[in-house]
MOPAC internal coordinates of N, CA, C and O (Angstrom, degrees):
PM7 1SCF
backbone

  N    0.0000 0     0.00 0     0.00 0    0    0    0
  C    1.4131 1     0.00 0     0.00 0    1    0    0
  C    1.5150 1   109.41 1     0.00 0    2    1    0
  O    1.2310 1   120.08 1   -56.74 1    3    2    1
  N    1.3055 1   117.44 1   123.26 1    3    2    1
  C    1.4382 1   122.51 1   178.25 1    5    3    2
  C    1.5467 1   109.56 1   -85.16 1    6    5    3
  O    1.2310 1   121.33 1   -39.63 1    7    6    5
  N    1.3205 1   115.06 1   140.37 1    7    6    5
  C    1.4539 1   121.87 1   179.16 1    9    7    6
  C    1.5130 1   106.36 1  -129.60 1   10    9    7
  O    1.2310 1   119.82 1   -37.10 1   11   10    9
  N    1.2777 1   117.96 1   142.90 1   11   10    9
  C    1.4682 1   124.54 1  -179.57 1   13   11   10
  C    1.5307 1   108.21 1   -77.32 1   14   13   11
  O    1.2310 1   120.49 1   -40.74 1   15   14   13
  N    1.3769 1   116.67 1   139.26 1   15   14   13
  C    1.4574 1   123.05 1   178.29 1   17   15   14
  C    1.5042 1   107.33 1  -132.77 1   18   17   15
  O    1.2310 1   120.59 1   -48.48 1   19   18   17
  N    1.3174 1   116.47 1   131.52 1   19   18   17
  C    1.4596 1   119.33 1   177.99 1   21   19   18
  C    1.5174 1   109.40 1  -104.80 1   22   21   19
  O    1.2310 1   119.53 1   -53.98 1   23   22   21
  N    1.2859 1   118.51 1   126.02 1   23   22   21
  C    1.4759 1   123.12 1   176.74 1   25   23   22
  C    1.5331 1   112.42 1  -117.03 1   26   25   23
  O    1.2310 1   121.58 1   -33.70 1   27   26   25
  N    1.3238 1   114.58 1   146.30 1   27   26   25
  C    1.4359 1   117.37 1   178.80 1   29   27   26
  C    1.5407 1   105.11 1  -111.31 1   30   29   27
  O    1.2310 1   120.72 1   -67.63 1   31   30   29
  N    1.3486 1   116.23 1   112.37 1   31   30   29
  C    1.4594 1   123.26 1  -175.31 1   33   31   30
  C    1.5535 1   109.70 1  -131.69 1   34   33   31
  O    1.2310 1   120.56 1   -19.55 1   35   34   33
  N    1.2696 1   116.53 1   160.45 1   35   34   33
  C    1.4888 1   123.78 1   173.86 1   37   35   34
  C    1.5085 1   107.66 1   -58.33 1   38   37   35
  O    1.2310 1   120.73 1   -45.28 1   39   38   37
  N    1.3373 1   116.21 1   134.72 1   39   38   37
  C    1.4832 1   120.53 1  -177.02 1   41   39   38
  C    1.5349 1   112.78 1   -60.85 1   42   41   39
  O    1.2310 1   120.15 1   139.30 1   43   42   41
  N    1.3488 1   117.33 1   -40.70 1   43   42   41
  C    1.4176 1   120.06 1   179.57 1   45   43   42
  C    1.5021 1   114.26 1   -64.93 1   46   45   43
  O    1.2310 1   120.41 1   146.78 1   47   46   45
  N    1.3468 1   116.82 1   -33.22 1   47   46   45
  C    1.4375 1   123.00 1   174.54 1   49   47   46
  C    1.5439 1   111.09 1   -64.35 1   50   49   47
  O    1.2310 1   122.19 1   135.25 1   51   50   49
  N    1.3085 1   113.40 1   -44.75 1   51   50   49
  C    1.5226 1   118.66 1   178.48 1   53   51   50
  C    1.4971 1   109.94 1   -60.64 1   54   53   51
  O    1.2310 1   120.25 1   134.79 1   55   54   53
  N    1.3078 1   117.12 1   -45.21 1   55   54   53
  C    1.4936 1   119.71 1  -177.21 1   57   55   54
  C    1.5196 1   110.99 1   -64.85 1   58   57   55
  O    1.2310 1   120.76 1   135.06 1   59   58   57
  N    1.3325 1   116.16 1   -44.94 1   59   58   57
  C    1.4718 1   117.94 1   177.32 1   61   59   58
  C    1.5361 1   111.83 1   -61.95 1   62   61   59
  O    1.2310 1   120.81 1   141.13 1   63   62   61
  N    1.3343 1   116.05 1   -38.87 1   63   62   61
  C    1.4620 1   122.04 1  -178.83 1   65   63   62
  C    1.5252 1   108.20 1   -63.66 1   66   65   63
  O    1.2310 1   120.01 1   136.31 1   67   66   65
  N    1.3514 1   117.59 1   -43.69 1   67   66   65
  C    1.4424 1   121.07 1  -179.48 1   69   67   66
  C    1.5061 1   112.43 1   -61.82 1   70   69   67
  O    1.2310 1   121.11 1   139.37 1   71   70   69
  N    1.3789 1   115.48 1   -40.63 1   71   70   69
  C    1.4394 1   119.35 1   178.75 1   73   71   70
  C    1.5549 1   109.98 1   -65.04 1   74   73   71
  O    1.2310 1   120.59 1   136.22 1   75   74   73
  N    1.3454 1   116.47 1   -43.78 1   75   74   73
  C    1.4241 1   120.64 1   179.32 1   77   75   74
  C    1.5384 1   111.26 1   -62.47 1   78   77   75
  O    1.2310 1   119.88 1   133.29 1   79   78   77
  N    1.3024 1   117.84 1   -46.71 1   79   78   77
  C    1.4698 1   123.44 1   178.37 1   81   79   78
  C    1.4839 1   111.38 1   -56.98 1   82   81   79
  O    1.2310 1   120.99 1   137.53 1   83   82   81
  N    1.3493 1   115.71 1   -42.47 1   83   82   81
  C    1.4885 1   119.96 1  -179.96 1   85   83   82
  C    1.5435 1   108.87 1   -67.46 1   86   85   83
  O    1.2310 1   119.49 1   142.82 1   87   86   85
  N    1.3001 1   118.57 1   -37.18 1   87   86   85
  C    1.4646 1   119.16 1   179.58 1   89   87   86
  C    1.5162 1   112.16 1   -68.15 1   90   89   87
  O    1.2310 1   120.45 1   157.84 1   91   90   89
  N    1.3306 1   116.74 1   -22.16 1   91   90   89
  C    1.4628 1   122.17 1   176.86 1   93   91   90
  C    1.5494 1   112.28 1   -92.80 1   94   93   91
  O    1.2310 1   121.22 1  -177.96 1   95   94   93
  N    1.3278 1   115.28 1     2.04 1   95   94   93
  C    1.5073 1   121.82 1  -176.75 1   97   95   94
  C    1.4995 1   110.48 1    57.39 1   98   97   95
  O    1.2310 1   120.28 1  -135.67 1   99   98   97
  N    1.3188 1   117.06 1    44.33 1   99   98   97
  C    1.4889 1   122.78 1   176.43 1  101   99   98
  C    1.5049 1   106.12 1  -135.26 1  102  101   99
  O    1.2310 1   121.82 1   -20.55 1  103  102  101
  N    1.3328 1   114.12 1   159.45 1  103  102  101
  C    1.4585 1   121.16 1   173.83 1  105  103  102
  C    1.4902 1   106.49 1   -81.54 1  106  105  103
  O    1.2310 1   121.23 1   -23.43 1  107  106  105
  N    1.3054 1   115.24 1   156.57 1  107  106  105
  C    1.4653 1   122.65 1   177.09 1  109  107  106
  C    1.5099 1   109.00 1   -63.28 1  110  109  107
  O    1.2310 1   120.08 1   141.22 1  111  110  109
  N    1.3520 1   117.45 1   -38.78 1  111  110  109
  C    1.4474 1   120.92 1   178.09 1  113  111  110
  C    1.5061 1   113.14 1   -62.03 1  114  113  111
  O    1.2310 1   120.20 1   134.34 1  115  114  113
  N    1.3259 1   117.22 1   -45.66 1  115  114  113
  C    1.4674 1   121.64 1   177.21 1  117  115  114
  C    1.4996 1   112.03 1   -62.32 1  118  117  115
  O    1.2310 1   121.53 1   139.93 1  119  118  117
  N    1.3267 1   114.69 1   -40.07 1  119  118  117
  C    1.4768 1   119.04 1  -179.65 1  121  119  118
  C    1.5324 1   111.92 1   -64.38 1  122  121  119
  O    1.2310 1   120.61 1   137.94 1  123  122  121
  N    1.3593 1   116.44 1   -42.06 1  123  122  121
  C    1.4018 1   119.53 1   177.84 1  125  123  122
  C    1.5390 1   112.90 1   -69.88 1  126  125  123
  O    1.2310 1   121.45 1   144.05 1  127  126  125
  N    1.3781 1   114.84 1   -35.95 1  127  126  125
  C    1.4675 1   119.31 1   176.14 1  129  127  126
  C    1.4674 1   112.26 1   -60.88 1  130  129  127
  O    1.2310 1   120.60 1   136.36 1  131  130  129
  N    1.3659 1   116.45 1   -43.64 1  131  130  129
  C    1.4527 1   121.46 1   178.97 1  133  131  130
  C    1.5110 1   111.38 1   -63.07 1  134  133  131
  O    1.2310 1   119.76 1   139.41 1  135  134  133
  N    1.2941 1   118.07 1   -40.59 1  135  134  133
  C    1.4334 1   122.67 1  -178.51 1  137  135  134
  C    1.5606 1   108.56 1   -67.35 1  138  137  135
  O    1.2310 1   119.69 1   133.84 1  139  138  137
  N    1.2904 1   118.20 1   -46.16 1  139  138  137
  C    1.4969 1   119.60 1   178.75 1  141  139  138
  C    1.5068 1   111.19 1   -65.98 1  142  141  139
  O    1.2310 1   120.81 1   146.83 1  143  142  141
  N    1.2842 1   116.06 1   -33.17 1  143  142  141
  C    1.5056 1   120.26 1   178.06 1  145  143  142
  C    1.5084 1   109.58 1   -64.77 1  146  145  143
  O    1.2310 1   120.82 1   135.29 1  147  146  145
  N    1.3602 1   116.03 1   -44.71 1  147  146  145
  C    1.4923 1   117.39 1   179.74 1  149  147  146
  C    1.4923 1   112.57 1   -66.21 1  150  149  147
  O    1.2310 1   119.30 1   151.14 1  151  150  149
  N    1.3479 1   118.94 1   -28.86 1  151  150  149
  C    1.4461 1   122.59 1   179.28 1  153  151  150
  C    1.5342 1   112.07 1   -72.70 1  154  153  151
  O    1.2310 1   122.46 1   146.36 1  155  154  153
  N    1.2940 1   112.90 1   -33.64 1  155  154  153
  C    1.5132 1   118.20 1  -171.25 1  157  155  154
  C    1.5176 1   114.42 1  -107.07 1  158  157  155
  O    1.2310 1   119.86 1  -168.79 1  159  158  157
  N    1.3851 1   117.87 1    11.21 1  159  158  157
  C    1.4328 1   118.98 1   175.58 1  161  159  158
  C    1.4656 1   111.98 1   -57.32 1  162  161  159
  O    1.2310 1   120.40 1   -26.33 1  163  162  161
  N    1.3108 1   116.84 1   153.67 1  163  162  161
  C    1.4366 1   124.11 1   178.70 1  165  163  162
  C    1.5014 1   113.49 1   -54.70 1  166  165  163
  O    1.2310 1   119.54 1   -50.04 1  167  166  165
  N    1.3270 1   118.49 1   129.96 1  167  166  165
  C    1.4308 1   123.14 1  -179.31 1  169  167  166
  C    1.5403 1   111.25 1   -71.85 1  170  169  167
  O    1.2310 1   119.84 1   170.91 1  171  170  169
  N    1.3238 1   117.91 1    -9.09 1  171  170  169
  C    1.4717 1   121.91 1   178.16 1  173  171  170
  C    1.4989 1   111.98 1   -77.00 1  174  173  171
  O    1.2310 1   120.91 1   165.85 1  175  174  173
  N    1.3725 1   115.87 1   -14.15 1  175  174  173
  C    1.5024 1   117.72 1  -179.76 1  177  175  174
  C    1.4537 1   110.99 1   -63.47 1  178  177  175
  O    1.2310 1   120.10 1   -47.47 1  179  178  177
  N    1.2852 1   117.41 1   132.53 1  179  178  177
  C    1.4578 1   123.17 1  -179.09 1  181  179  178
  C    1.5324 1   108.83 1   -64.19 1  182  181  179
  O    1.2310 1   120.17 1   -53.03 1  183  182  181
  N    1.3527 1   117.28 1   126.97 1  183  182  181
  C    1.4351 1   123.25 1  -177.80 1  185  183  182
  C    1.4995 1   110.95 1   -67.56 1  186  185  183
  O    1.2310 1   119.19 1   154.28 1  187  186  185
  N    1.3011 1   119.16 1   -25.72 1  187  186  185
  C    1.4780 1   123.09 1  -179.40 1  189  187  186
  C    1.5246 1   108.80 1   -62.71 1  190  189  187
  O    1.2310 1   120.55 1   148.34 1  191  190  189
  N    1.3249 1   116.56 1   -31.66 1  191  190  189
  C    1.4554 1   118.93 1   179.02 1  193  191  190
  C    1.5261 1   111.23 1   -66.93 1  194  193  191
  O    1.2310 1   119.74 1   153.30 1  195  194  193
  N    1.3211 1   118.11 1   -26.70 1  195  194  193
  C    1.4055 1   122.22 1  -177.28 1  197  195  194
  C    1.5294 1   113.41 1   -78.41 1  198  197  195
  O    1.2310 1   120.76 1   161.11 1  199  198  197
  N    1.3329 1   116.16 1   -18.89 1  199  198  197
  C    1.4643 1   119.08 1  -178.26 1  201  199  198
  C    1.5168 1   109.79 1   -87.74 1  202  201  199
  O    1.2310 1   121.80 1   -55.25 1  203  202  201
  N    1.3056 1   114.17 1   124.75 1  203  202  201
  C    1.4564 1   119.63 1   177.51 1  205  203  202
  C    1.4979 1   111.26 1  -110.42 1  206  205  203
  O    1.2310 1   118.64 1   -57.74 1  207  206  205
  N    1.2831 1   120.21 1   122.26 1  207  206  205
  C    1.3999 1   122.42 1  -177.37 1  209  207  206
  C    1.5104 1   109.47 1   -90.68 1  210  209  207
  O    1.2310 1   120.51 1   -56.52 1  211  210  209
  N    1.3227 1   116.63 1   123.48 1  211  210  209
  C    1.4707 1   121.60 1  -176.15 1  213  211  210
  C    1.5492 1   111.13 1   -68.53 1  214  213  211
  O    1.2310 1   121.44 1   -19.21 1  215  214  213
  N    1.3237 1   114.85 1   160.79 1  215  214  213
  C    1.4966 1   118.31 1  -178.04 1  217  215  214
  C    1.4990 1   109.19 1   -68.29 1  218  217  215
  O    1.2310 1   119.21 1   148.43 1  219  218  217
  N    1.3330 1   119.11 1   -31.57 1  219  218  217
  C    1.4711 1   121.46 1   177.14 1  221  219  218
  C    1.5403 1   110.74 1   -61.23 1  222  221  219
  O    1.2310 1   119.75 1   136.97 1  223  222  221
  N    1.2999 1   118.09 1   -43.03 1  223  222  221
  C    1.4758 1   121.20 1  -179.64 1  225  223  222
  C    1.5366 1   108.68 1   -70.45 1  226  225  223
  O    1.2310 1   119.39 1   141.03 1  227  226  225
  N    1.2797 1   118.78 1   -38.97 1  227  226  225
  C    1.4989 1   122.43 1   179.14 1  229  227  226
  C    1.5020 1   108.25 1   -61.47 1  230  229  227
  O    1.2310 1   118.69 1   141.78 1  231  230  229
  N    1.3408 1   120.10 1   -38.22 1  231  230  229
  C    1.4551 1   122.31 1  -178.50 1  233  231  230
  C    1.5604 1   111.12 1   -67.73 1  234  233  231
  O    1.2310 1   120.94 1   156.75 1  235  234  233
  N    1.3088 1   115.80 1   -23.25 1  235  234  233
  C    1.4838 1   120.06 1  -177.82 1  237  235  234
  C    1.5417 1   112.69 1   -76.94 1  238  237  235
  O    1.2310 1   119.92 1   170.46 1  239  238  237
  N    1.2811 1   117.76 1    -9.54 1  239  238  237
  C    1.4576 1   122.75 1  -176.68 1  241  239  238
  C    1.5374 1   109.50 1   -56.91 1  242  241  239
  O    1.2310 1   119.41 1   -46.42 1  243  242  241
  N    1.3547 1   118.73 1   133.58 1  243  242  241
  C    1.4395 1   121.30 1  -176.51 1  245  243  242
  C    1.5391 1   112.26 1  -102.51 1  246  245  243
  O    1.2310 1   121.03 1   163.56 1  247  246  245
  N    1.3447 1   115.64 1   -16.44 1  247  246  245
  C    1.4317 1   117.20 1  -178.65 1  249  247  246
  C    1.5142 1   114.45 1    86.85 1  250  249  247
  O    1.2310 1   120.56 1   177.58 1  251  250  249
  N    1.3651 1   116.54 1    -2.42 1  251  250  249
  C    1.4482 1   121.35 1   177.07 1  253  251  250
  C    1.4834 1   111.36 1   -74.82 1  254  253  251
  O    1.2310 1   119.98 1   -50.04 1  255  254  253
  N    1.2522 1   117.64 1   129.96 1  255  254  253
  C    1.5288 1   122.69 1   179.48 1  257  255  254
  C    1.5093 1   108.19 1   -93.39 1  258  257  255
  O    1.2310 1   119.09 1   -56.62 1  259  258  257
  N    1.2754 1   119.34 1   123.38 1  259  258  257
  C    1.5083 1   123.55 1   179.91 1  261  259  258
  C    1.5107 1   104.83 1  -106.90 1  262  261  259
  O    1.2310 1   121.04 1   -50.75 1  263  262  261
  N    1.3619 1   115.61 1   129.25 1  263  262  261
  C    1.4470 1   118.53 1  -179.41 1  265  263  262
  C    1.5673 1   111.36 1   -65.44 1  266  265  263
  O    1.2310 1   120.96 1   -36.98 1  267  266  265
  N    1.2931 1   115.77 1   143.02 1  267  266  265
  C    1.5001 1   118.81 1  -176.77 1  269  267  266
  C    1.5403 1   111.13 1   -69.61 1  270  269  267
  O    1.2310 1   118.99 1   155.71 1  271  270  269
  N    1.3326 1   119.53 1   -24.29 1  271  270  269
  C    1.4893 1   122.55 1  -174.75 1  273  271  270
  C    1.4966 1   110.28 1   -97.49 1  274  273  271
  O    1.2310 1   117.45 1  -159.94 1  275  274  273
  N    1.3093 1   122.45 1    20.06 1  275  274  273
  C    1.4643 1   124.55 1  -178.43 1  277  275  274
  C    1.5359 1   110.17 1   -72.41 1  278  277  275
  O    1.2310 1   121.10 1   -41.06 1  279  278  277
  N    1.3404 1   115.50 1   138.94 1  279  278  277
  C    1.4451 1   119.98 1   179.43 1  281  279  278
  C    1.5469 1   106.89 1   -97.32 1  282  281  279
  O    1.2310 1   122.06 1   -79.69 1  283  282  281
  N    1.3102 1   113.67 1   100.31 1  283  282  281
  C    1.4894 1   120.91 1  -171.56 1  285  283  282
  C    1.5432 1   110.87 1   -67.01 1  286  285  283
  O    1.2310 1   120.65 1   141.21 1  287  286  285
  N    1.3133 1   116.35 1   -38.79 1  287  286  285
  C    1.4961 1   119.45 1   179.45 1  289  287  286
  C    1.5549 1   110.48 1   -61.94 1  290  289  287
  O    1.2310 1   120.27 1   135.93 1  291  290  289
  N    1.2889 1   117.08 1   -44.07 1  291  290  289
  C    1.4565 1   122.95 1  -179.48 1  293  291  290
  C    1.5354 1   109.58 1   -65.78 1  294  293  291
  O    1.2310 1   120.04 1   135.02 1  295  294  293
  N    1.2557 1   117.53 1   -44.98 1  295  294  293
  C    1.5062 1   122.09 1  -179.81 1  297  295  294
  C    1.4995 1   109.17 1   -64.37 1  298  297  295
  O    1.2310 1   119.48 1   135.78 1  299  298  297
  N    1.3133 1   118.60 1   -44.22 1  299  298  297
  C    1.4750 1   121.09 1   178.71 1  301  299  298
  C    1.4997 1   111.62 1   -65.42 1  302  301  299
  O    1.2310 1   120.10 1   138.87 1  303  302  301
  N    1.3418 1   117.41 1   -41.13 1  303  302  301
  C    1.4413 1   120.91 1   177.11 1  305  303  302
  C    1.5097 1   111.53 1   -62.43 1  306  305  303
  O    1.2310 1   120.14 1   140.34 1  307  306  305
  N    1.3182 1   117.35 1   -39.66 1  307  306  305
  C    1.4590 1   121.57 1   177.34 1  309  307  306
  C    1.5361 1   111.41 1   -65.00 1  310  309  307
  O    1.2310 1   120.71 1   138.11 1  311  310  309
  N    1.3036 1   116.25 1   -41.89 1  311  310  309
  C    1.4473 1   121.62 1   175.88 1  313  311  310
  C    1.5059 1   112.08 1   -58.17 1  314  313  311
  O    1.2310 1   121.04 1   133.60 1  315  314  313
  N    1.3629 1   115.61 1   -46.40 1  315  314  313
  C    1.4644 1   118.96 1  -179.95 1  317  315  314
  C    1.5046 1   113.48 1   -66.71 1  318  317  315
  O    1.2310 1   120.94 1   142.48 1  319  318  317
  N    1.3321 1   115.81 1   -37.52 1  319  318  317
  C    1.4547 1   120.42 1   178.62 1  321  319  318
  C    1.4973 1   111.15 1   -62.65 1  322  321  319
  O    1.2310 1   119.16 1   137.23 1  323  322  321
  N    1.3090 1   119.20 1   -42.77 1  323  322  321
  C    1.4692 1   124.51 1   176.69 1  325  323  322
  C    1.4919 1   109.97 1   -66.53 1  326  325  323
  O    1.2310 1   119.44 1   137.11 1  327  326  325
  N    1.2850 1   118.67 1   -42.89 1  327  326  325
  C    1.4957 1   123.59 1  -176.55 1  329  327  326
  C    1.5050 1   110.37 1   -62.89 1  330  329  327
  O    1.2310 1   119.22 1   138.44 1  331  330  329
  N    1.3382 1   119.10 1   -41.56 1  331  330  329
  C    1.4608 1   120.50 1  -174.61 1  333  331  330
  C    1.5090 1   115.67 1  -101.62 1  334  333  331
  O    1.2310 1   119.89 1  -154.85 1  335  334  333
  N    1.3147 1   117.81 1    25.15 1  335  334  333
  C    1.4861 1   121.22 1   178.21 1  337  335  334
  C    1.4580 1   108.56 1   -74.79 1  338  337  335
  O    1.2310 1   120.10 1   180.00 1  339  338  337

């Protein structure tokens, strides 16, 4: 159900927003509705679903499996000790 909302905004902001909305082939009302929807979405939504991995990053995958319990500080320290012997 759509309900009317009256907002009081700076005139120049409204004009720029209208131009932007038109360039996106959307109405200003729909653009604002989408923005408010994104701000107020349920916090129970899993954040991992929000992350989109680009094709470029996916192509960088090496297939190397790294153990979850690895001590990175120890490994890096060992690397540096060997490097500067």
